[in-house]
C-alpha positions in Angstrom: 0.0 0.0 0.0 2.8 2.4 0.9 4.5 1.6 -2.5 1.2 2.4 -4.3 1.0 5.7 -2.6 4.6 6.5 -3.4 4.0 5.6 -7.1 0.8 7.7 -7.2 2.6 10.7 -5.6 5.4 10.4 -8.2 2.9 10.3 -11.1 1.1 13.3 -9.6 4.4 15.2 -9.4 5.3 14.4 -13.0 1.9 15.5 -14.2 2.2 18.8 -12.3 5.6 19.4 -13.9 4.4 18.5 -17.4 1.2 20.6 -17.1 3.5 23.6 -16.5 5.4 23.3 -19.8 5.3 25.2 -23.0 6.8 24.7 -26.5 9.1 27.5 -27.7 9.4 27.6 -31.5 12.2 29.6 -33.1 11.3 30.3 -36.7 11.3 33.1 -39.1 13.3 35.4 -36.9 10.8 35.3 -34.0 9.8 33.1 -31.1 6.3 31.8 -30.5 5.1 29.9 -27.4 2.5 27.2 -27.1 1.3 25.9 -23.7 1.5 22.1 -23.6 -1.1 19.9 -21.9 -0.2 17.5 -19.1 -0.7 14.5 -21.3 -1.8 13.6 -24.9 -0.3 14.3 -28.3 0.7 17.6 -30.0 1.2 17.6 -33.7 3.8 19.9 -35.4 4.0 20.9 -39.1 3.6 23.5 -41.7 -0.1 22.7 -42.3 -2.5 25.0 -40.3 -4.4 21.8 -39.3 -1.6 20.9 -36.8 -1.9 21.7 -33.1 1.3 23.8 -33.5 1.6 25.2 -37.1 5.1 26.2 -38.1 5.4 28.4 -41.1 8.8 27.4 -42.4 9.6 25.9 -45.8 12.0 23.4 -44.2 9.2 21.9 -42.1 6.9 19.3 -43.6 3.2 19.7 -43.7 2.9 16.9 -41.0 6.4 16.8 -39.5 6.3 15.3 -36.0 4.3 14.6 -32.9 5.2 15.3 -29.3 3.9 12.6 -26.9 3.4 14.0 -23.4 3.4 10.6 -21.6 5.2 10.7 -19.2 7.8 10.3 -20.4 8.0 13.1 -23.1 8.9 11.9 -26.5 8.9 13.1 -30.1 8.0 11.0 -33.2 9.0 11.9 -36.7 6.2 11.4 -39.3 8.5 10.7 -42.3 9.4 14.4 -42.8 11.5 15.5 -45.7 14.2 17.2 -43.7 14.3 15.1 -40.5 13.9 15.6 -36.8 17.1 15.9 -34.9 17.8 16.0 -31.1 20.8 18.0 -30.1 21.8 17.2 -26.5 25.2 17.7 -24.9 26.3 14.7 -22.8 29.4 14.8 -20.6 31.7 11.8 -20.9 34.7 12.3 -18.6 36.6 15.5 -19.4 35.0 15.8 -22.9 31.5 16.9 -24.0 29.8 15.0 -26.9 27.0 16.4 -29.1 24.4 13.8 -29.6 22.3 14.0 -32.8 19.5 11.5 -33.4 17.3 11.3 -36.5 14.5 8.7 -35.9 12.9 6.8 -38.7 9.2 7.3 -39.4 7.1 5.9 -36.6 10.1 5.8 -34.2 10.2 8.0 -31.1 13.0 9.4 -29.0 12.6 10.6 -25.4 13.0 14.3 -24.5 13.9 16.2 -21.4 12.9 19.7 -20.5 15.4 22.1 -22.2 16.4 19.7 -25.0 16.8 21.5 -28.4 15.2 19.7 -31.4 15.5 20.7 -35.0 12.6 20.2 -37.3 14.3 20.9 -40.6 16.1 24.2 -39.9 13.5 25.3 -37.3 14.4 25.0 -33.6 11.9 23.9 -30.9 12.6 23.7 -27.1 10.3 22.5 -24.3 10.5 24.9 -21.4 8.8 25.6 -18.1 5.8 27.8 -18.7 6.1 31.5 -18.1 3.9 31.5 -14.9 5.8 28.5 -13.5 9.3 29.7 -14.1 8.9 33.3 -13.3 8.3 33.1 -9.6 10.0 35.8 -7.6 11.8 35.2 -4.4 9.4 34.4 -1.7 6.7 33.2 -4.1 6.3 29.5 -4.7 6.7 27.8 -8.1 3.7 28.5 -10.4 3.2 31.9 -8.9 3.4 35.0 -11.1 5.6 38.0 -10.2 3.4 40.4 -8.3 5.2 43.3 -6.6 3.4 46.5 -7.7 0.8 47.7 -5.2 -1.9 47.9 -7.8 -1.2 44.4 -9.0 -1.2 43.1 -5.4 -4.7 44.5 -4.9 -5.8 43.1 -8.3 -4.6 39.6 -7.4 -6.1 39.8 -3.9 -9.4 40.6 -5.6 -8.9 37.8 -8.1 -8.4 35.4 -5.1 -11.9 36.3 -3.8 -13.4 36.0 -7.3 -11.8 32.6 -7.9 -13.9 30.9 -5.3 -17.3 32.0 -6.8 -18.8 30.6 -10.0 -19.2 34.1 -11.5 -17.9 34.8 -15.0 -14.9 37.0 -15.2 -13.9 39.5 -18.0 -10.2 40.3 -18.0 -9.3 43.6 -19.7 -5.9 45.2 -20.5 -3.5 45.9 -23.3 -2.0 43.2 -25.5 0.7 41.3 -23.6 -0.2 42.7 -20.2 -0.7 39.3 -18.5 -4.4 38.5 -18.9 -3.7 34.8 -19.6 -1.5 34.6 -16.5 -4.2 36.1 -14.3 -6.8 33.8 -15.8 -4.7 30.7 -15.0 -4.1 32.0 -11.5 -7.9 32.3 -11.0 -8.3 28.8 -12.2 -5.6 27.4 -9.8 -7.3 29.2 -6.9 -10.8 28.0 -7.8 -12.6 24.8 -6.7 -12.1 23.6 -10.3 -8.3 23.6 -9.9 -8.1 19.8 -10.4 -10.0 20.1 -13.7 -8.6 21.2 -17.1 -7.7 24.8 -18.0 -8.5 25.2 -21.7 -7.5 28.3 -23.7 -8.9 29.3 -27.1 -7.6 32.3 -29.1 -10.8 33.5 -30.8 -8.8 35.7 -33.3 -6.6 32.8 -34.5 -9.2 30.7 -36.3 -11.6 31.2 -39.2 -15.3 31.2 -38.4 -15.9 27.6 -39.6 -12.9 26.3 -37.6 -13.8 28.3 -34.6 -17.3 26.7 -34.4 -15.8 23.2 -34.7 -13.1 23.9 -32.1 -15.6 25.4 -29.6 -18.6 23.0 -30.0 -17.1 19.9 -31.7 -18.5 18.1 -34.6 -20.1 14.7 -35.5 -18.7 12.3 -38.1 -19.7 13.5 -41.6 -20.7 17.0 -40.5 -18.4 18.3 -43.3 -16.0 16.9 -45.8 -13.0 16.4 -43.6 -15.0 15.2 -40.5 -14.0 11.5 -40.8 -14.7 11.0 -37.1 -16.6 12.7 -34.3 -14.6 15.2 -32.2 -15.6 16.8 -28.9 -15.2 20.6 -28.8 -13.1 22.5 -26.3 -16.1 23.2 -24.2 -16.7 19.5 -23.7 -13.0 18.7 -23.0 -13.0 21.4 -20.3 -15.7 19.5 -18.2 -15.4 20.3 -14.5 -12.7 22.9 -15.4 -12.3 26.4 -16.8 -12.3 27.8 -20.4 -10.5 31.0 -21.3 -11.9 32.7 -24.4 -9.0 35.0 -25.3 -9.6 37.9 -27.7 -13.3 37.3 -27.1 -14.0 40.7 -28.9 -13.0 39.0 -32.2 -15.9 36.5 -32.1 -18.0 36.5 -35.3 -21.7 37.4 -34.8 -22.9 33.9 -35.6 -20.6 32.4 -32.9 -21.7 35.0 -30.4 -25.3 33.8 -30.7 -24.3 30.2 -30.2 -22.0 31.0 -27.3 -24.8 33.0 -25.6 -27.0 30.0 -25.8 -24.3 27.8 -24.2 -23.9 30.3 -21.4 -27.6 30.4 -20.8 -28.4 26.7 -21.1 -25.1 25.1 -20.1 -25.5 22.7 -23.1 -23.5 22.5 -26.3 -24.6 21.3 -29.7 -21.9 19.8 -31.9 -21.8 20.7 -35.6 -24.0 18.2 -37.3 -25.4 16.9 -34.0 -29.0 16.2 -33.3 -29.2 16.8 -29.5 -27.4 19.1 -27.1 -24.9 17.8 -24.5 -24.8 19.2 -20.9 -21.5 20.7 -19.8 -20.1 21.9 -16.4 -17.6 24.6 -17.3 -16.6 28.0 -15.9 -16.0 30.8 -18.4 -13.3 33.4 -18.3 -12.8 35.8 -21.2 -10.1 38.3 -22.1 -9.9 41.2 -24.6 -7.9 44.4 -25.3 -11.0 45.9 -27.0 -13.5 48.4 -25.5 -16.4 46.0 -25.5 -18.9 48.6 -24.4 -18.0 50.7 -27.5 -18.2 47.5 -29.6 -21.8 47.0 -28.3 -22.7 50.6 -29.2 -21.5 50.2 -32.8 -23.3 46.9 -33.1 -20.2 44.7 -33.4 -20.8 42.8 -30.2 -24.0 41.5 -28.7 -25.2 43.4 -25.7 -26.7 40.3 -24.1 -23.5 38.3 -24.5 -21.5 41.3 -23.1 -23.6 41.3 -19.9 -23.4 37.5 -19.6 -19.6 37.6 -19.8 -19.2 40.6 -17.6 -20.0 39.1 -14.2 -17.0 41.1 -12.9 -14.3 42.9 -14.9 -10.7 43.0 -13.8 -8.4 45.5 -15.6 -4.7 44.7 -15.7 -2.4 47.8 -15.6 0.1 48.0 -18.5 3.8 47.2 -17.7 4.9 50.8 -17.8 2.6 51.4 -14.8 4.3 48.5 -12.9 7.9 49.7 -12.7 8.7 47.6 -9.6 8.0 44.4 -11.6 10.2 45.2 -14.7 13.6 44.2 -13.1 12.5 40.9 -11.6 10.6 39.9 -14.7 13.6 40.7 -16.9 15.9 38.6 -14.6 13.5 35.7 -14.7 13.2 35.8 -18.5 17.0 36.1 -18.8 17.6 33.1 -16.5 15.2 31.0 -18.5 16.7 32.0 -21.9 20.3 31.5 -20.7 19.4 28.0 -19.3 17.8 27.1 -22.6 20.9 28.0 -24.6 23.3 26.4 -22.0 24.7 29.6 -20.5 25.0 30.8 -16.9 22.4 33.5 -15.9 23.6 36.9 -16.9 23.9 40.0 -14.6 22.2 43.3 -15.5 24.3 46.5 -15.5 22.6 49.3 -13.5 22.2 51.4 -16.6 20.5 48.4 -18.4 17.9 48.2 -15.6 17.4 52.0 -15.9 16.9 51.8 -19.6 14.3 49.0 -19.1 12.4 51.0 -16.5 12.4 54.1 -18.7 10.9 52.3 -21.8 7.3 52.7 -22.7 6.6 49.0 -23.4 3.7 49.3 -25.9 3.9 45.5 -26.2 4.0 45.0 -22.4 5.4 41.7 -21.0 5.4 40.1 -24.5 7.7 42.8 -25.8 9.9 42.7 -22.6 10.3 38.9 -23.2 11.4 39.4 -26.8 13.9 42.2 -25.8 15.5 40.2 -23.0 15.8 37.0 -25.1 17.4 38.9 -27.9 19.8 40.6 -25.5 20.9 37.3 -23.9 21.7 35.9 -27.4 23.5 39.1 -28.5 25.5 39.7 -25.4 27.7 36.6 -25.5 29.0 37.5 -22.1 28.0 37.5 -18.4 26.5 41.0 -18.2 23.7 42.6 -20.2 24.5 46.2 -21.3 22.1 48.8 -22.7 23.4 48.3 -26.3 22.3 44.7 -26.1 18.7 45.7 -25.6 18.3 47.6 -29.0 15.5 49.7 -27.6 14.1 52.6 -29.5 15.0 55.9 -27.8 11.7 57.3 -29.1 9.8 54.8 -27.0 11.2 56.0 -23.7 8.7 57.4 -21.2 8.9 61.1 -20.5 10.2 61.9 -17.0 6.7 62.8 -15.9 5.5 59.3 -16.7 8.6 57.3 -15.7 7.3 56.4 -12.3 3.5 56.8 -12.2 1.5 56.5 -9.0 -0.2 53.2 -8.5 -3.9 53.5 -9.3 -6.4 51.7 -7.1 -7.9 48.5 -8.5 -11.6 48.2 -8.4 -14.2 46.0 -10.1 -16.1 48.1 -12.6 -18.2 47.8 -15.7 -16.1 46.5 -18.6 -14.5 49.3 -20.5 -11.1 48.4 -21.8 -8.5 51.2 -21.3 -8.0 53.3 -24.4 -5.2 51.9 -26.5 -2.0 53.9 -26.0 -0.8 55.8 -29.0 2.2 54.0 -30.5 5.5 55.8 -30.0 7.0 57.6 -32.9 9.2 55.0 -34.4 12.2 56.3 -36.3 13.8 53.1 -37.5 15.7 53.6 -40.8 14.8 51.5 -43.8 16.5 48.1 -43.8 18.5 49.0 -46.9 20.1 52.0 -45.2 21.0 50.2 -41.9 24.5 48.9 -41.2 25.9 46.2 -38.9 23.8 44.2 -36.5 21.0 46.9 -36.3 20.6 46.9 -40.1 20.4 43.1 -40.2 17.7 43.0 -37.5 15.8 45.7 -39.3 15.9 43.7 -42.5 14.7 40.6 -40.6 11.8 42.5 -39.1 10.8 44.2 -42.4 10.7 40.7 -44.0 8.6 39.4 -41.2 6.1 42.2 -41.6 5.8 41.7 -45.4 5.4 38.0 -44.9 2.7 38.5 -42.3 0.8 40.8 -44.6 1.0 38.3 -47.4 -0.1 35.4 -45.1 -3.1 37.5 -43.9 -4.1 38.8 -47.4 -3.2 42.3 -46.5 -5.3 42.5 -43.3 -3.2 44.7 -41.0 -5.1 43.7 -37.8 -4.6 40.0 -38.4 -0.9 40.5 -39.4 -0.2 42.5 -36.2 -1.9 39.7 -34.1 0.2 37.1 -36.0 3.4 38.9 -35.0 2.2 39.6 -31.4 2.4 43.3 -32.0 -0.1 46.1 -31.1 -1.8 47.3 -34.3 -0.7 50.9 -33.9 2.9 49.8 -33.4 2.5 47.6 -36.5 1.2 50.6 -38.6 4.1 52.7 -37.3 6.5 50.0 -38.4 5.0 50.1 -41.9 5.8 53.8 -42.2 9.3 53.4 -40.7 10.2 50.7 -43.1 8.6 52.3 -46.1 6.1 49.5 -46.6 3.0 50.7 -48.4 -0.2 50.2 -46.4 -2.3 47.7 -48.4 -5.8 48.7 -49.5 -8.7 46.9 -47.9 -9.2 43.5 -49.3 -6.0 43.4 -51.3 -2.8 41.6 -50.3 0.7 42.8 -50.7 2.6 40.8 -53.2 
């Protein structure tokens, strides 16, 4: 009996660890992150039908599958350019680089931090942001909360977590809405259930309906078997509807019915299925204004807005910038096999003086790039490559913390993008010019992929729309006409 308890405890620990993992994909000059489930399979490939689509020509349409056992393993699906594991193993005084290329159907076991090449694209399994960014004095899995306004916000979230009320999370892009949503889930009576995220802006209307509600076999051409939707798979747990303001009107109607009846009808189904799910939603839009202009249903707005919690932007949380930067630097250095770097005092001053229009997401990209570029044990201001035009004026550098109160949902007005004065890529020289050329190509590629839709292209790059538009002007990229792609 004692042995059974020990084994059960070990399995529980492994599941807790795996449930706090994410997949970092380094492709096309940028890094994207994808939370990994505690168990199951995650498909990788160039096709958008994969769980993690990777837009790179060296990656096959169906390239590989990650099995989240335990143990964690990766299976090659007969890709054209192979799947290679690069792991350094010590053998006495020497270090040997191990490269494995499995045959189709063969698997190889992975450890957290292992680097795997899919063609020329690099993927790494890392601890998830919330789990690896704990500050001193905060347990693992806890977000960094040091600003007084954020402390009050999280204290309120603790009280809200225990009630079945719907929660609407508001704030700028990258401010930490998803981290707060997961914190609410972990503090709720549903903590042992699944926490399921859906980015409402990332899928077309037809795919969104199938992902949310599921479908029956034969409901459409490619529906070769029945599939439960996300709302069904989140039974006894929590669903986060991210970018809920992007929901098409037809999906809004069906979601409202689910919220009212607590039943879901699969696409092609004949009878609804009962569900027991808590709903959280997040947006950077002003939903009240969207209701007024008829873009969002008023009844759905009231149903989602049980209580609204607004997350302050990073520039209003100066006390959290340094510890967040250190946590990100430690993770990045560990992933590339380096010791954690120190921060020069002037580097921290530059970080705290920056406006951070992209909030924590932008901070993460800046620090990861700085760790790669530094090549040493200390991060200096020149490694950050921050735009001087995006620095906060002295009057805004250390704003007073505003009180956090629940209120009707009105998202804060989007901050005007700073005046970006980047030179065109052709005129740049050295490292800066190379980075400008890479970013310019990313923007052009994103516009082509999104058929010229600037809002979708900005979302694809994880960039606020106004910053994206400013980059178009800075790089001399013509703004596409509505409905026409740049070619």
